[in-house]
C-alpha positions in Angstrom: 2.2 -39.8 39.9 0.1 -40.2 42.9 -3.6 -40.2 42.1 -6.1 -37.9 42.6 -9.0 -38.5 44.7 -12.7 -37.0 44.0 -15.1 -36.8 46.9 -18.8 -36.9 45.7 -21.9 -37.2 47.7 -24.9 -38.1 45.8 -25.3 -40.6 43.0 -26.2 -38.2 40.4 -22.6 -36.3 40.9 -20.9 -39.7 40.9 -23.0 -40.5 37.8 -21.6 -37.5 35.9 -18.0 -38.4 36.7 -18.1 -42.1 36.2 -15.8 -42.0 33.1 -12.9 -40.5 35.1 -12.7 -43.1 37.8 -9.9 -45.7 37.2 -8.5 -43.1 34.3 -5.9 -40.7 34.1 -4.5 -41.0 37.7 -8.2 -40.2 39.5 -10.2 -42.1 41.6 -13.6 -41.5 42.6 -15.5 -41.8 46.0 -19.1 -41.4 47.0 -19.2 -40.5 50.7 -23.1 -39.8 51.0 -23.8 -36.3 52.4 -22.9 -34.2 55.0 -19.4 -32.8 56.5 -18.1 -36.4 58.9 -19.0 -39.0 55.6 -17.0 -36.6 53.2 -14.5 -36.2 55.6 -14.0 -40.3 56.4 -14.2 -40.5 52.6 -11.6 -38.1 52.1 -8.7 -40.0 54.5 -9.7 -43.2 53.0 -8.7 -41.9 49.6 -5.2 -40.4 51.5 -4.8 -44.0 53.1 -5.1 -45.3 49.2 -2.1 -43.0 48.3 -4.1 -39.8 46.4 -1.7 -37.2 46.9 -4.3 -34.7 46.3 -8.5 -34.0 46.6 -11.1 -32.6 44.9 -14.6 -32.0 46.3 -16.7 -32.0 43.6 -20.7 -32.2 43.3 -23.6 -29.7 43.1 -24.1 -26.6 45.2 -26.8 -24.0 46.5 -26.4 -20.3 45.5 -26.7 -17.2 48.2 -26.0 -14.6 45.9 -28.8 -13.3 43.2 -26.8 -14.0 39.4 -26.2 -17.3 39.7 -28.1 -19.4 37.1 -28.6 -22.9 37.4 -25.9 -24.8 36.2 -23.0 -22.6 36.5 -20.1 -23.9 37.2 -18.5 -22.6 40.9 -14.7 -23.0 40.8 -14.1 -21.0 43.9 -11.2 -20.0 45.9 -11.8 -20.4 49.4 -13.2 -22.2 51.3 -15.3 -21.2 54.5 -17.2 -23.0 57.4 -19.6 -21.2 59.4 -17.6 -21.0 62.5 -15.2 -18.9 60.2 -12.2 -21.4 59.5 -11.0 -21.3 55.8 -9.2 -23.0 53.6 -7.7 -21.7 50.0 -7.5 -24.1 46.8 -4.5 -24.8 45.2 -4.1 -21.3 43.5 -2.2 -22.6 40.5 -4.2 -26.2 39.5 -7.3 -23.7 39.8 -5.9 -20.8 38.0 -4.6 -23.5 34.7 -8.1 -25.3 35.1 -10.0 -21.9 35.0 -7.8 -20.9 31.8 -8.7 -24.3 30.5 -12.5 -24.3 30.9 -12.7 -20.5 30.0 -15.2 -20.1 27.2 -16.7 -23.4 27.3 -18.6 -22.8 30.3 -20.6 -20.5 32.1 -18.4 -20.1 35.3 -18.5 -18.0 38.6 -15.4 -17.5 41.3 -15.9 -16.7 45.2 -16.1 -17.7 48.8 -17.8 -21.5 48.7 -19.5 -21.6 52.2 -19.6 -24.9 54.2 -22.6 -25.6 56.1 -23.9 -28.4 58.2 -27.2 -28.8 57.0 -29.1 -27.4 54.3 -30.1 -24.2 53.3 -33.5 -24.6 52.4 -35.2 -21.2 52.0 -34.4 -18.1 49.8 -33.7 -16.5 53.2 -31.7 -18.6 54.6 -29.8 -18.5 51.9 -28.9 -14.7 51.7 -28.5 -14.2 55.3 -25.8 -17.0 54.9 -24.3 -15.3 51.8 -23.7 -12.0 53.8 -22.7 -12.6 56.8 -20.1 -15.1 55.6 -19.3 -13.4 52.3 -20.3 -16.3 50.4 -21.6 -16.8 47.0 -22.5 -20.6 47.1 -23.3 -23.7 49.5 -22.2 -27.1 50.0 -22.0 -29.8 52.7 -19.1 -31.1 52.3 -16.6 -29.6 50.6 -14.6 -27.7 53.8 -14.6 -31.1 55.5 -12.5 -32.0 52.2 -10.8 -28.9 52.2 -9.8 -29.7 56.3 -9.0 -33.1 55.6 -6.2 -32.3 52.4 -4.5 -29.5 54.6 -4.1 -31.9 57.8 -2.4 -34.1 55.3 -0.5 -30.8 53.8 -1.7 -31.6 50.5 -3.5 -29.5 47.2 -7.2 -29.8 47.0 -9.6 -28.2 44.3 -13.4 -27.7 44.5 -15.8 -28.1 41.4 -19.4 -27.2 41.8 -21.9 -26.4 40.0 -25.5 -24.7 40.8 -28.4 -26.9 41.6 -30.6 -24.4 43.5 -30.3 -20.9 42.6 -30.5 -18.3 46.0 -34.1 -17.2 45.2 -35.6 -20.9 44.9 -36.8 -23.1 47.5 -35.7 -26.9 48.4 -39.2 -28.7 49.1 -39.3 -30.8 52.3 -40.1 -33.8 50.2 -36.9 -33.5 48.6 -35.2 -34.4 51.9 -36.9 -38.1 51.9 -35.3 -38.9 48.0 -31.6 -39.6 49.4 -30.1 -42.1 51.9 -27.2 -41.6 53.6 -25.2 -43.4 51.2 -26.1 -40.8 48.9 -28.5 -42.9 46.9 -31.9 -41.9 45.7 -35.3 -43.1 47.4 -38.0 -42.2 45.0 -40.6 -44.0 46.6 -40.0 -42.3 49.7 -40.3 -39.0 47.8 -43.7 -40.5 46.2 -45.4 -41.0 49.7 -44.0 -37.6 50.8 -46.0 -35.8 47.8 -48.9 -37.9 48.6 -49.1 -36.0 51.9 -47.7 -32.8 50.6 -48.8 -32.0 46.8 -48.2 -28.6 46.9 -44.2 -29.2 47.0 -44.1 -30.7 43.4 -43.8 -27.7 41.7 -40.5 -26.4 43.4 -39.5 -30.4 43.5 -39.6 -30.8 39.6 -38.0 -27.3 39.4 -35.4 -28.3 41.5 -34.6 -31.9 39.7 -34.7 -30.3 36.5 -31.9 -27.5 37.9 -30.0 -30.4 39.6 -30.0 -32.6 35.7 -28.3 -29.0 34.7 -26.0 -28.8 37.1 -24.8 -32.4 37.0 -24.4 -32.1 33.0 -22.1 -28.8 34.1 -20.1 -31.1 36.1 -19.4 -33.7 33.8 -18.2 -31.1 30.9 -15.8 -29.4 33.4 -14.4 -33.1 33.9 -14.7 -34.2 30.7 -12.5 -30.7 29.4 -10.4 -30.0 32.4 -9.1 -33.8 33.4 -6.0 -33.5 32.8 -5.1 -30.4 34.5 -3.2 -31.4 37.2 -1.3 -30.6 40.2 2.3 -30.2 39.6 1.3 -29.8 35.6 -0.4 -26.3 35.1 -1.2 -27.5 31.4 -3.1 -30.4 29.8 
């Protein structure tokens, strides 16, 4: 059976899934944030022989009620231009059944954005316009690459910033283009904007909850593979 490629954007996401890399036919690739890098990583995985793709990581909530750490098992991905891609139904259904009762899960449309939606107002507007429940910056790119190749894909995301939370400006300093942490830049940013500290602490705590959910989801569902429908 051909391996399954998993694309993450950030080092925290990668760390949560590290134990899966090279096991059970999975290959993990950290792309860095943004759709262009995610698409390049997805194509690279296909060139190595992967027969399916998973976009895995954290996401922002667009609708009230999605608590930090909720697993978003999206059934469809949509971008801001109105393009849409449906995940592999059988694969998703098998995983949802397997994870049922183990984790707090939500199902719906995931919006792919080319930029961070940082404020509650931006999130609410995007959710309304695109009829989406959550947002990230990579899944739509992975979905497009998989669709172009005629291969199945799946989305596994966990909520790190709910709809009513604000992402502070210093958080944007905290990650480089490869998706690795830059704590020194964050510290310098806080010296200029100390009022961002409460929101930053809250975001860090919620991101920890999200990555733990992601790790648990993969641990419980690692053997649910396309074409099997069972563990």
